[in-house]
DRENKE-420431 format. One record per residue (C-alpha): residue in three letters; x, y, z. Coordinates in steps of 0.25 Angstrom, whole numbers, padded with zeros to 4 digits. Example, Ala and Ser with C-alpha at 12.3 -4.5 7.8 and 13.67 -1.06 7.14 Angstrom:
REM DRENKE-420431
resn:px:py:pz
ALA:0049:-0018:0031
SER:0055:-0004:0029
***
This chain:
REM DRENKE-420431
resn:px:py:pz
MET:0219:-0095:0487
LYS:0215:-0081:0492
ASN:0226:-0080:0503
PHE:0236:-0084:0493
SER:0232:-0073:0483
LEU:0232:-0063:0494
LEU:0246:-0068:0499
LEU:0251:-0067:0485
LEU:0246:-0053:0483
ILE:0252:-0049:0496
ILE:0266:-0055:0492
MET:0265:-0048:0479
PHE:0262:-0034:0485
LEU:0273:-0036:0495
SER:0283:-0039:0484
ALA:0279:-0027:0476
CYS:0283:-0018:0489
THR:0297:-0023:0490
TYR:0309:-0015:0486
LYS:0322:-0019:0481
ASN:0330:-0009:0491
GLU:0337:-0003:0479
TRP:0342:0011:0478
HIS:0343:0019:0465
GLN:0348:0033:0462
VAL:0337:0043:0457
PRO:0343:0054:0449
VAL:0334:0067:0447
GLN:0337:0075:0434
ASN:0352:0074:0435
LYS:0351:0083:0448
PHE:0352:0073:0459
SER:0350:0059:0463
VAL:0344:0051:0475
GLU:0346:0036:0478
LEU:0332:0030:0481
PRO:0328:0016:0486
ASP:0319:0008:0476
TYR:0307:0010:0486
MET:0306:0025:0483
LYS:0297:0029:0472
GLU:0296:0042:0464
SER:0285:0051:0469
LYS:0279:0064:0463
LYS:0271:0068:0475
LEU:0281:0071:0487
ARG:0285:0085:0483
ALA:0282:0092:0470
ASP:0296:0099:0469
ALA:0304:0087:0472
SER:0314:0082:0461
LEU:0314:0068:0467
GLN:0303:0062:0476
TYR:0302:0047:0480
GLU:0294:0040:0490
ASN:0289:0027:0495
ARG:0276:0029:0501
TYR:0275:0015:0508
ARG:0288:0018:0515
ASN:0285:0033:0517
THR:0299:0037:0512
TYR:0301:0049:0503
ILE:0312:0057:0496
ILE:0311:0070:0489
VAL:0322:0079:0483
ILE:0319:0093:0480
GLU:0328:0103:0472
HIS:0330:0117:0475
ASP:0337:0128:0467
LYS:0348:0136:0474
ILE:0342:0150:0473
ASN:0350:0159:0483
ILE:0345:0150:0495
PRO:0356:0146:0505
PHE:0356:0131:0508
ASN:0352:0133:0523
GLU:0340:0141:0519
PHE:0337:0130:0508
VAL:0338:0119:0519
ASN:0328:0127:0528
ASN:0318:0129:0517
SER:0318:0115:0513
ILE:0315:0108:0527
ASN:0305:0119:0531
PRO:0294:0113:0523
ILE:0296:0099:0529
THR:0295:0104:0543
LYS:0283:0112:0540
TYR:0276:0100:0535
LEU:0278:0092:0548
ASP:0272:0092:0562
LYS:0283:0093:0572
PRO:0295:0094:0563
ALA:0309:0091:0568
ILE:0322:0093:0560
THR:0332:0083:0565
ASP:0346:0079:0561
SER:0349:0091:0552
MET:0363:0092:0547
ASN:0372:0096:0535
ILE:0378:0085:0527
THR:0385:0084:0513
LEU:0377:0075:0504
ASN:0384:0070:0491
ASN:0393:0083:0492
LEU:0381:0092:0494
PRO:0378:0100:0507
THR:0365:0095:0513
ARG:0357:0098:0525
VAL:0350:0086:0532
ASN:0337:0088:0540
LYS:0329:0077:0546
ILE:0315:0081:0549
MET:0304:0074:0556
GLY:0290:0078:0560
GLU:0275:0073:0560
MET:0265:0073:0548
GLU:0251:0069:0547
SER:0249:0055:0543
GLY:0234:0052:0543
ASP:0228:0055:0557
GLU:0241:0055:0564
LYS:0255:0061:0563
GLU:0267:0053:0558
ASN:0282:0056:0559
ILE:0289:0060:0546
TYR:0304:0060:0544
TYR:0311:0069:0533
THR:0326:0069:0530
HIS:0329:0082:0522
TYR:0342:0085:0514
SER:0344:0099:0509
ILE:0355:0098:0499
ASP:0364:0109:0493
GLY:0366:0104:0479
LYS:0375:0110:0469
LYS:0364:0117:0461
LYS:0352:0115:0470
TYR:0347:0112:0484
TYR:0340:0099:0486
GLU:0330:0094:0496
VAL:0331:0079:0499
CYS:0320:0074:0508
THR:0316:0060:0513
TRP:0305:0057:0523
THR:0297:0046:0529
ARG:0286:0044:0540
GLY:0287:0037:0553
PRO:0299:0033:0561
LYS:0298:0018:0556
ARG:0300:0022:0542
LEU:0311:0032:0545
ASP:0318:0020:0552
GLN:0315:0011:0540
TYR:0318:0020:0528
GLY:0327:0031:0534
LYS:0340:0025:0529
ASP:0334:0025:0515
LEU:0329:0039:0516
GLN:0343:0043:0520
ARG:0350:0036:0509
MET:0340:0043:0499
MET:0344:0056:0504
ASP:0359:0054:0505
SER:0359:0049:0491
PHE:0355:0063:0485
LYS:0366:0067:0475
GLU:0366:0079:0466
ILE:0369:0075:0452
***
């Protein structure tokens, strides 16, 4: 009977951890929207100045969107200012796959950033994708990240889809 109860408890726990693999639009104050999978949950502790912040701590997947006023700062300077804090936070940072794209009719600078960070007693690779977006009235930073190459392989397409779904309203 004990084994049956334990098995039932494990099944209930595992069924509570499943997701429907559905995506939904998340609008933010009629300014912008992002499409997110059901496994991402709203957070308040990733970055205080983020207008949108979602995470899944179990999967180690994160997304934030930060708005910036366009106050006499050229877009290229904004791009540099927005990625510098990430590179300073990491050990052995490397910026790869930098390119200019147009995302939903908005000029966008893509930077992929990888490096190492402390994880307990050891170091772990962390992978960021950072979009600097030149919006109609504001600049935006859209950033996703995950830790470890296995998670990047497993969730990289979802992270990319989240970023590519950014739309200014």
